[in-house]
BAMINU-906510 format. One record per residue: residue number from 0; x, y, z of N, C-alpha, C, CB in turn; chain. Coordinates in Angstrom, 1 decimal, padded with zeros to 4 digits. Atoms other than C-alpha are relative to their C-alpha. Glycine has a CB too. Layout:
BEGIN
<n:NUM, nc1:X, nc2:Y, nc3:Z, cac1:X, cac2:Y, cac3:Z, cc1:X, cc2:Y, cc3:Z, cbc1:X, cbc2:Y, cbc3:Z, chain:A> .
...
This chain:
BEGIN
<n:0, nc1:001.0, nc2:000.6, nc3:-001.4, cac1:011.5, cac2:016.1, cac3:011.2, cc1:-001.1, cc2:001.1, cc3:-000.2, cbc1:000.8, cbc2:000.1, cbc3:001.8, chain:A> .
<n:1, nc1:001.6, nc2:-000.2, nc3:-000.1, cac1:008.7, cac2:018.7, cac3:010.4, cc1:-000.6, cc2:-000.1, cc3:-001.2, cbc1:-000.4, cbc2:001.3, cbc3:000.6, chain:A> .
<n:2, nc1:000.7, nc2:000.4, nc3:001.6, cac1:008.4, cac2:017.8, cac3:006.7, cc1:-000.5, cc2:-001.7, cc3:000.7, cbc1:001.7, cbc2:-000.1, cbc3:-001.7, chain:A> .
<n:3, nc1:000.3, nc2:001.7, nc3:-000.3, cac1:008.1, cac2:013.7, cac3:008.1, cc1:-001.4, cc2:000.4, cc3:000.9, cbc1:001.7, cbc2:-001.0, cbc3:001.1, chain:A> .
<n:4, nc1:001.4, nc2:-000.4, nc3:-000.9, cac1:005.4, cac2:015.1, cac3:010.9, cc1:-000.7, cc2:000.2, cc3:-001.1, cbc1:000.1, cbc2:001.3, cbc3:001.1, chain:A> .
<n:5, nc1:001.3, nc2:-000.5, nc3:000.8, cac1:003.5, cac2:016.8, cac3:008.3, cc1:-000.5, cc2:-001.1, cc3:-001.1, cbc1:000.3, cbc2:001.5, cbc3:-000.8, chain:A> .
<n:6, nc1:000.4, nc2:001.1, nc3:000.9, cac1:003.7, cac2:013.9, cac3:006.0, cc1:-000.9, cc2:-000.8, cc3:000.4, cbc1:000.9, cbc2:-000.6, cbc3:-000.4, chain:A> .
<n:7, nc1:000.6, nc2:001.1, nc3:-001.1, cac1:002.6, cac2:011.5, cac3:008.7, cc1:-001.6, cc2:000.4, cc3:000.2, cbc1:000.9, cbc2:000.1, cbc3:001.8, chain:A> .
<n:8, nc1:001.5, nc2:-000.4, nc3:-000.3, cac1:-000.5, cac2:013.7, cac3:009.4, cc1:-000.8, cc2:-000.2, cc3:-001.1, cbc1:-000.3, cbc2:001.4, cbc3:000.3, chain:A> .
<n:9, nc1:000.8, nc2:-000.1, nc3:001.8, cac1:-001.6, cac2:014.2, cac3:005.4, cc1:-000.2, cc2:-001.7, cc3:000.2, cbc1:001.3, cbc2:000.7, cbc3:-002.0, chain:A> .
<n:10, nc1:000.2, nc2:001.5, nc3:000.4, cac1:-001.2, cac2:010.0, cac3:005.3, cc1:-000.9, cc2:-000.3, cc3:001.0, cbc1:001.4, cbc2:-000.9, cbc3:000.1, chain:A> .
<n:11, nc1:001.2, nc2:000.5, nc3:-000.6, cac1:-003.4, cac2:009.7, cac3:008.6, cc1:-001.2, cc2:000.6, cc3:-000.5, cbc1:000.0, cbc2:000.2, cbc3:001.4, chain:A> .
<n:12, nc1:000.9, nc2:-000.4, nc3:000.7, cac1:-005.8, cac2:012.1, cac3:007.5, cc1:-000.5, cc2:-000.5, cc3:-001.5, cbc1:000.3, cbc2:001.2, cbc3:000.0, chain:A> .
<n:13, nc1:000.6, nc2:001.0, nc3:001.2, cac1:-006.1, cac2:010.4, cac3:004.0, cc1:-000.5, cc2:-001.4, cc3:000.6, cbc1:001.2, cbc2:-000.3, cbc3:-001.3, chain:A> .
<n:14, nc1:000.3, nc2:001.5, nc3:-000.8, cac1:-006.5, cac2:007.0, cac3:005.9, cc1:-001.6, cc2:000.1, cc3:000.7, cbc1:001.3, cbc2:-000.3, cbc3:001.6, chain:A> .
<n:15, nc1:001.4, nc2:000.1, nc3:-000.6, cac1:-009.4, cac2:008.2, cac3:007.8, cc1:-000.8, cc2:000.4, cc3:-001.1, cbc1:-000.3, cbc2:000.8, cbc3:001.4, chain:A> .
<n:16, nc1:001.0, nc2:-000.7, nc3:001.3, cac1:-011.1, cac2:010.1, cac3:004.6, cc1:-000.4, cc2:-001.8, cc3:-000.2, cbc1:000.9, cbc2:001.2, cbc3:-001.7, chain:A> .
<n:17, nc1:000.2, nc2:001.3, nc3:000.6, cac1:-010.8, cac2:006.5, cac3:003.0, cc1:-000.5, cc2:-000.9, cc3:001.0, cbc1:001.3, cbc2:-000.6, cbc3:-000.6, chain:A> .
<n:18, nc1:000.7, nc2:000.6, nc3:-001.0, cac1:-012.0, cac2:004.7, cac3:006.3, cc1:-001.4, cc2:000.3, cc3:-000.1, cbc1:000.6, cbc2:000.4, cbc3:001.3, chain:A> .
<n:19, nc1:001.2, nc2:-000.4, nc3:-000.1, cac1:-014.9, cac2:006.7, cac3:006.7, cc1:-000.9, cc2:-000.2, cc3:-001.1, cbc1:000.1, cbc2:001.2, cbc3:000.4, chain:A> .
<n:20, nc1:000.8, nc2:000.3, nc3:001.0, cac1:-015.8, cac2:006.9, cac3:003.3, cc1:-000.8, cc2:-001.7, cc3:-000.5, cbc1:001.0, cbc2:000.4, cbc3:-000.9, chain:A> .
<n:21, nc1:000.7, nc2:001.5, nc3:000.7, cac1:-015.8, cac2:003.2, cac3:002.8, cc1:-001.1, cc2:-000.7, cc3:000.9, cbc1:001.2, cbc2:-001.3, cbc3:-000.1, chain:A> .
<n:22, nc1:001.1, nc2:000.5, nc3:-000.6, cac1:-017.8, cac2:002.6, cac3:006.0, cc1:-001.4, cc2:000.5, cc3:-000.6, cbc1:000.0, cbc2:000.4, cbc3:001.4, chain:A> .
<n:23, nc1:001.1, nc2:-000.3, nc3:000.6, cac1:-020.5, cac2:004.6, cac3:004.5, cc1:-000.5, cc2:-000.3, cc3:-001.7, cbc1:000.2, cbc2:001.2, cbc3:000.1, chain:A> .
<n:24, nc1:000.1, nc2:000.8, nc3:001.3, cac1:-020.1, cac2:002.1, cac3:001.4, cc1:000.0, cc2:001.3, cc3:-001.4, cbc1:-001.6, cbc2:-001.2, cbc3:000.1, chain:A> .
<n:25, nc1:000.2, nc2:-001.0, nc3:001.1, cac1:-019.4, cac2:005.1, cac3:-001.2, cc1:001.2, cc2:-000.3, cc3:-000.7, cbc1:-000.2, cbc2:001.7, cbc3:000.4, chain:A> .
<n:26, nc1:-001.1, nc2:-000.3, nc3:001.3, cac1:-017.0, cac2:004.8, cac3:-004.1, cc1:000.8, cc2:000.9, cc3:000.1, cbc1:-000.4, cbc2:000.2, cbc3:-001.2, chain:A> .
<n:27, nc1:-000.7, nc2:-001.0, nc3:000.0, cac1:-014.3, cac2:006.8, cac3:-004.7, cc1:-000.7, cc2:000.8, cc3:-001.1, cbc1:001.4, cbc2:-000.2, cbc3:-000.1, chain:A> .
<n:28, nc1:000.7, nc2:-001.0, nc3:001.0, cac1:-015.9, cac2:008.3, cac3:-007.9, cc1:-001.1, cc2:000.3, cc3:000.3, cbc1:-000.2, cbc2:-000.4, cbc3:-001.2, chain:A> .
<n:29, nc1:001.1, nc2:-000.2, nc3:-000.6, cac1:-019.3, cac2:008.5, cac3:-006.2, cc1:000.2, cc2:001.3, cc3:001.1, cbc1:-000.5, cbc2:-001.3, cbc3:000.4, chain:A> .
<n:30, nc1:-000.2, nc2:-000.6, nc3:-001.0, cac1:-017.8, cac2:010.1, cac3:-003.1, cc1:000.5, cc2:001.5, cc3:-000.9, cbc1:000.9, cbc2:-000.8, cbc3:001.0, chain:A> .
<n:31, nc1:-000.6, nc2:-001.0, nc3:001.1, cac1:-015.6, cac2:012.7, cac3:-005.6, cc1:-000.8, cc2:000.9, cc3:-000.5, cbc1:000.5, cbc2:-000.7, cbc3:-001.2, chain:A> .
<n:32, nc1:000.6, nc2:-001.1, nc3:000.5, cac1:-018.4, cac2:013.8, cac3:-007.3, cc1:-000.8, cc2:000.8, cc3:001.3, cbc1:-000.9, cbc2:-000.4, cbc3:-001.3, chain:A> .
<n:33, nc1:000.6, nc2:-000.3, nc3:-001.1, cac1:-020.4, cac2:014.2, cac3:-004.1, cc1:000.8, cc2:001.5, cc3:000.4, cbc1:000.0, cbc2:-001.3, cbc3:001.1, chain:A> .
<n:34, nc1:-000.7, nc2:-001.2, nc3:-000.5, cac1:-017.6, cac2:017.0, cac3:-002.7, cc1:000.7, cc2:000.6, cc3:-001.0, cbc1:000.9, cbc2:-000.3, cbc3:001.2, chain:A> .
<n:35, nc1:-000.5, nc2:-000.9, nc3:001.1, cac1:-017.0, cac2:018.6, cac3:-006.3, cc1:001.6, cc2:000.2, cc3:-000.2, cbc1:-000.6, cbc2:001.3, cbc3:000.3, chain:A> .
<n:36, nc1:-001.5, nc2:000.3, nc3:000.6, cac1:-013.3, cac2:017.1, cac3:-006.9, cc1:-000.1, cc2:-001.1, cc3:-000.8, cbc1:001.2, cbc2:-000.4, cbc3:001.0, chain:A> .
<n:37, nc1:-000.2, nc2:001.2, nc3:000.6, cac1:-012.0, cac2:014.7, cac3:-009.2, cc1:000.4, cc2:-001.7, cc3:000.6, cbc1:000.8, cbc2:000.4, cbc3:-000.7, chain:A> .
<n:38, nc1:-000.3, nc2:001.2, nc3:-000.3, cac1:-011.8, cac2:011.0, cac3:-008.6, cc1:001.8, cc2:000.0, cc3:000.3, cbc1:-000.6, cbc2:-000.9, cbc3:-001.2, chain:A> .
<n:39, nc1:-001.3, nc2:000.0, nc3:-000.1, cac1:-007.8, cac2:011.4, cac3:-008.9, cc1:000.5, cc2:000.8, cc3:001.0, cbc1:000.5, cbc2:000.5, cbc3:-001.1, chain:A> .
<n:40, nc1:-000.8, nc2:-000.9, nc3:-001.1, cac1:-007.5, cac2:014.2, cac3:-006.6, cc1:-000.6, cc2:-000.7, cc3:001.4, cbc1:-000.4, cbc2:002.0, cbc3:-000.2, chain:A> .
<n:41, nc1:000.5, nc2:000.7, nc3:-000.7, cac1:-009.4, cac2:012.4, cac3:-004.1, cc1:001.0, cc2:-001.4, cc3:000.5, cbc1:-001.1, cbc2:-000.2, cbc3:-000.5, chain:A> .
<n:42, nc1:-001.0, nc2:001.2, nc3:-000.2, cac1:-007.2, cac2:009.2, cac3:-004.5, cc1:001.6, cc2:000.6, cc3:000.7, cbc1:000.3, cbc2:-000.9, cbc3:-001.7, chain:A> .
<n:43, nc1:-001.8, nc2:-000.8, nc3:-000.5, cac1:-004.1, cac2:011.7, cac3:-003.8, cc1:-000.3, cc2:000.3, cc3:001.6, cbc1:000.6, cbc2:002.0, cbc3:-001.1, chain:A> .
<n:44, nc1:000.1, nc2:-000.3, nc3:-001.4, cac1:-005.6, cac2:012.9, cac3:-000.8, cc1:-000.4, cc2:-001.2, cc3:001.1, cbc1:-001.0, cbc2:001.1, cbc3:000.0, chain:A> .
<n:45, nc1:000.2, nc2:001.2, nc3:-000.7, cac1:-006.5, cac2:009.7, cac3:000.6, cc1:001.3, cc2:-000.9, cc3:000.3, cbc1:-001.1, cbc2:-000.8, cbc3:-000.8, chain:A> .
<n:46, nc1:-001.2, nc2:000.5, nc3:000.1, cac1:-003.1, cac2:008.5, cac3:-000.1, cc1:001.4, cc2:000.8, cc3:000.5, cbc1:000.1, cbc2:-000.2, cbc3:-001.4, chain:A> .
<n:47, nc1:-000.8, nc2:-001.1, nc3:-000.9, cac1:-001.4, cac2:011.5, cac3:001.6, cc1:000.7, cc2:000.6, cc3:-001.0, cbc1:001.1, cbc2:-000.6, cbc3:001.1, chain:A> .
<n:48, nc1:-001.1, nc2:-000.7, nc3:001.0, cac1:000.0, cac2:012.8, cac3:-001.3, cc1:-000.6, cc2:001.4, cc3:-000.7, cbc1:000.4, cbc2:-001.2, cbc3:-001.3, chain:A> .
<n:49, nc1:000.4, nc2:-001.2, nc3:000.5, cac1:-002.2, cac2:015.9, cac3:-001.9, cc1:-000.3, cc2:000.5, cc3:001.3, cbc1:-001.2, cbc2:000.1, cbc3:-001.2, chain:A> .
<n:50, nc1:000.9, nc2:-000.7, nc3:-001.3, cac1:-003.5, cac2:018.5, cac3:001.2, cc1:-000.7, cc2:000.7, cc3:-000.8, cbc1:000.7, cbc2:000.9, cbc3:001.3, chain:A> .
<n:51, nc1:001.1, nc2:-000.9, nc3:000.0, cac1:-006.9, cac2:019.4, cac3:000.6, cc1:-000.3, cc2:001.2, cc3:000.3, cbc1:-000.6, cbc2:-000.4, cbc3:000.6, chain:A> .
<n:52, nc1:000.4, nc2:-001.2, nc3:-000.4, cac1:-007.8, cac2:022.8, cac3:000.7, cc1:-001.2, cc2:000.4, cc3:001.2, cbc1:-000.4, cbc2:000.4, cbc3:-001.1, chain:A> .
<n:53, nc1:001.2, nc2:-000.1, nc3:-001.3, cac1:-010.1, cac2:024.3, cac3:003.8, cc1:-001.6, cc2:-000.2, cc3:-000.2, cbc1:000.0, cbc2:001.5, cbc3:000.7, chain:A> .
<n:54, nc1:001.1, nc2:000.3, nc3:000.4, cac1:-013.1, cac2:024.3, cac3:001.9, cc1:-000.6, cc2:-001.1, cc3:-000.4, cbc1:-000.1, cbc2:000.6, cbc3:-000.7, chain:A> .
<n:55, nc1:000.1, nc2:001.2, nc3:000.3, cac1:-012.4, cac2:020.9, cac3:000.4, cc1:-000.1, cc2:-001.1, cc3:001.2, cbc1:001.1, cbc2:-000.2, cbc3:-000.9, chain:A> .
<n:56, nc1:000.3, nc2:000.7, nc3:-001.5, cac1:-011.9, cac2:019.5, cac3:003.8, cc1:-001.4, cc2:000.0, cc3:000.7, cbc1:000.9, cbc2:000.5, cbc3:001.1, chain:A> .
<n:57, nc1:001.3, nc2:000.0, nc3:-000.4, cac1:-014.9, cac2:021.0, cac3:004.8, cc1:-001.3, cc2:-000.9, cc3:-000.8, cbc1:-000.2, cbc2:001.5, cbc3:000.1, chain:A> .
<n:58, nc1:001.1, nc2:000.6, nc3:000.6, cac1:-017.1, cac2:019.6, cac3:002.3, cc1:000.1, cc2:-001.8, cc3:000.2, cbc1:000.0, cbc2:000.5, cbc3:-001.6, chain:A> .
<n:59, nc1:-000.5, nc2:001.1, nc3:-000.1, cac1:-015.2, cac2:016.3, cac3:002.8, cc1:-000.8, cc2:-000.7, cc3:001.5, cbc1:001.7, cbc2:000.2, cbc3:-000.1, chain:A> .
<n:60, nc1:000.4, nc2:000.3, nc3:-001.6, cac1:-016.0, cac2:016.3, cac3:006.7, cc1:-001.7, cc2:000.2, cc3:-000.1, cbc1:000.8, cbc2:001.4, cbc3:001.4, chain:A> .
<n:61, nc1:001.7, nc2:-000.1, nc3:000.0, cac1:-019.9, cac2:017.3, cac3:005.9, cc1:-000.6, cc2:-000.9, cc3:-000.5, cbc1:-000.5, cbc2:001.0, cbc3:-000.7, chain:A> .
<n:62, nc1:000.8, nc2:001.1, nc3:001.0, cac1:-020.3, cac2:014.6, cac3:003.3, cc1:000.1, cc2:-001.3, cc3:001.0, cbc1:000.8, cbc2:-000.2, cbc3:-001.9, chain:A> .
<n:63, nc1:000.0, nc2:001.1, nc3:-001.2, cac1:-019.0, cac2:012.0, cac3:006.2, cc1:-000.6, cc2:000.2, cc3:001.1, cbc1:001.2, cbc2:-000.2, cbc3:000.4, chain:A> .
<n:64, nc1:000.5, nc2:-000.6, nc3:-001.3, cac1:-020.7, cac2:013.7, cac3:008.7, cc1:000.9, cc2:-000.3, cc3:001.3, cbc1:-001.5, cbc2:-000.5, cbc3:000.2, chain:A> .
<n:65, nc1:-000.6, nc2:000.0, nc3:-001.2, cac1:-017.8, cac2:013.9, cac3:011.0, cc1:000.4, cc2:001.5, cc3:-000.1, cbc1:001.2, cbc2:-001.2, cbc3:000.3, chain:A> .
<n:66, nc1:-000.8, nc2:-001.1, nc3:-000.4, cac1:-015.9, cac2:016.9, cac3:012.7, cc1:001.3, cc2:000.2, cc3:-001.0, cbc1:000.4, cbc2:-000.2, cbc3:001.6, chain:A> .
<n:67, nc1:-001.3, nc2:000.1, nc3:000.5, cac1:-013.1, cac2:018.2, cac3:010.6, cc1:001.0, cc2:-000.4, cc3:001.0, cbc1:000.4, cbc2:001.2, cbc3:-000.4, chain:A> .
<n:68, nc1:-000.9, nc2:000.1, nc3:-001.4, cac1:-011.1, cac2:017.9, cac3:014.1, cc1:000.5, cc2:-001.4, cc3:-000.2, cbc1:-001.0, cbc2:000.3, cbc3:001.6, chain:A> .
<n:69, nc1:000.0, nc2:001.6, nc3:-000.1, cac1:-011.9, cac2:014.1, cac3:013.9, cc1:001.2, cc2:-000.5, cc3:-001.1, cbc1:-001.6, cbc2:-000.6, cbc3:-000.4, chain:A> .
<n:70, nc1:-000.8, nc2:000.4, nc3:001.5, cac1:-010.1, cac2:014.0, cac3:010.3, cc1:001.7, cc2:000.3, cc3:000.5, cbc1:-000.6, cbc2:001.3, cbc3:-001.7, chain:A> .
<n:71, nc1:-001.6, nc2:-000.2, nc3:-000.2, cac1:-007.0, cac2:015.7, cac3:011.8, cc1:000.6, cc2:-000.2, cc3:001.3, cbc1:000.4, cbc2:001.4, cbc3:-000.5, chain:A> .
<n:72, nc1:-000.3, nc2:000.1, nc3:-001.4, cac1:-006.6, cac2:014.7, cac3:015.2, cc1:001.2, cc2:-000.7, cc3:000.0, cbc1:-001.1, cbc2:-000.7, cbc3:000.9, chain:A> .
<n:73, nc1:-001.1, nc2:000.8, nc3:-000.3, cac1:-003.7, cac2:012.3, cac3:014.6, cc1:000.4, cc2:-001.3, cc3:000.4, cbc1:000.4, cbc2:000.5, cbc3:000.4, chain:A> .
<n:74, nc1:000.0, nc2:001.3, nc3:-001.0, cac1:-005.0, cac2:009.3, cac3:016.2, cc1:-000.4, cc2:-001.2, cc3:-001.8, cbc1:-001.8, cbc2:000.1, cbc3:001.7, chain:A> .
<n:75, nc1:000.3, nc2:001.2, nc3:001.1, cac1:-005.5, cac2:005.8, cac3:013.6, cc1:-001.1, cc2:-000.3, cc3:000.3, cbc1:000.9, cbc2:-001.3, cbc3:000.0, chain:A> .
<n:76, nc1:001.1, nc2:000.5, nc3:000.2, cac1:-008.5, cac2:004.7, cac3:012.6, cc1:000.0, cc2:-001.7, cc3:000.1, cbc1:-000.4, cbc2:000.6, cbc3:-001.2, chain:A> .
């Protein structure tokens, strides 16, 4: 049960990151460069396959101009 809840949170967080990135009109490659990660890693984060470290999550939130809490709140975009 806990694993399923965690997976759901990661998928929703990834979907929010993708949504806000697309709203800003930034492609995955350029955004990955901006937050100093590979585009493959960003893709895995956006698809809920990887959990970003806190420093990476902070960089993503800053680049998207949103609070980290907005990415983690569990609400759908």
